[in-house]
C-alpha positions in Angstrom: 247.3 44.4 115.0 245.3 46.4 117.6 241.6 46.2 118.3 239.8 48.8 116.1 242.4 48.7 113.3 241.0 48.7 109.7 242.2 45.6 108.0 243.1 44.7 104.4 244.5 41.6 102.7 248.0 41.0 101.3 248.7 38.2 98.8 251.1 35.6 100.2 253.4 34.0 97.5 251.9 32.8 94.2 249.1 30.6 95.6 245.7 31.4 96.8 246.8 32.4 100.3 246.2 35.9 101.7 247.1 37.4 105.1 245.1 40.0 107.1 247.1 43.1 107.8 246.7 46.6 109.0 245.2 48.5 106.1 247.4 51.0 104.2 246.4 53.1 101.2 249.1 51.5 99.1 247.9 47.9 99.4 245.2 46.5 97.0 243.9 50.0 96.4 243.1 50.5 100.1 240.2 48.1 100.1 239.0 47.4 103.7 237.9 43.8 104.5 236.9 44.4 108.1 237.9 45.8 111.6 240.0 44.0 114.2 237.8 42.9 117.1 240.8 42.0 119.3 244.5 42.5 119.4 246.6 40.0 117.5 250.3 39.3 117.0 252.0 38.3 113.8 251.1 34.8 112.6 248.2 34.5 115.1 244.5 34.2 114.5 242.8 37.6 114.3 239.1 38.1 115.1 237.6 40.4 112.4 234.3 42.1 112.2 233.1 42.1 108.5 229.9 43.1 106.7 228.1 46.2 105.7 225.9 48.4 107.8 227.8 47.3 111.0 228.6 50.1 113.5 232.0 49.6 115.2 234.7 51.7 116.7 237.6 52.2 114.2 240.9 53.8 114.6 240.9 57.1 112.7 243.3 60.0 112.1 240.7 62.8 111.9 237.2 63.7 110.7 233.8 64.7 112.0 230.3 63.3 112.1 229.1 62.3 108.6 232.6 62.3 107.0 233.4 59.4 104.7 236.6 57.5 105.5 239.3 55.8 103.4 242.6 54.0 103.9 245.4 56.3 105.0 249.2 56.2 105.1 249.1 55.2 108.8 248.7 51.5 109.2 245.3 50.5 110.5 243.9 54.0 110.7 241.3 55.5 108.4 241.4 59.1 107.2 238.8 61.6 105.8 237.9 60.5 102.3 239.0 62.7 99.4 237.5 62.2 95.9 240.0 61.5 93.1 238.2 62.1 89.8 241.1 61.1 87.6 242.7 58.2 89.6 240.7 55.0 89.3 243.0 53.2 91.7 242.5 55.8 94.5 241.2 54.6 97.9 237.5 54.3 98.0 235.3 55.3 101.0 234.8 52.3 103.3 233.2 53.8 106.4 231.3 56.8 107.7 231.7 58.5 111.1 228.4 58.4 113.0 229.3 60.7 115.9 231.7 63.6 116.6 235.0 62.2 117.7 237.0 63.9 120.4 240.3 63.3 118.7 242.5 60.7 117.0 241.7 57.1 118.0 238.7 54.9 118.2 235.7 56.5 116.5 232.2 55.2 116.1 231.7 54.4 112.4 229.3 52.6 110.0 231.1 50.2 107.7 230.0 50.7 104.0 
């Protein structure tokens, strides 16, 4: 996990244990639980920024100021949100870009 990665949860076994992982649009309907504050290796503690209305830098694949973001197919990166009127399991918007990014990478975003 790299600082700025969008994070999700993955169920671990049959108990009530979950692991934080880099968010992908295929896991738990792409629901973001927070953003990595620092780098972390597998099995180590990961510092996570959670909450709503928090402005952080998140790894993104593209987008411009005001665009909604959702989980993407690239681990830990958010992509421009696309509405899916017929797919109730589609990724939901989880953040909004608050400035105009200069390219792929860390982008200032507001967590929804």
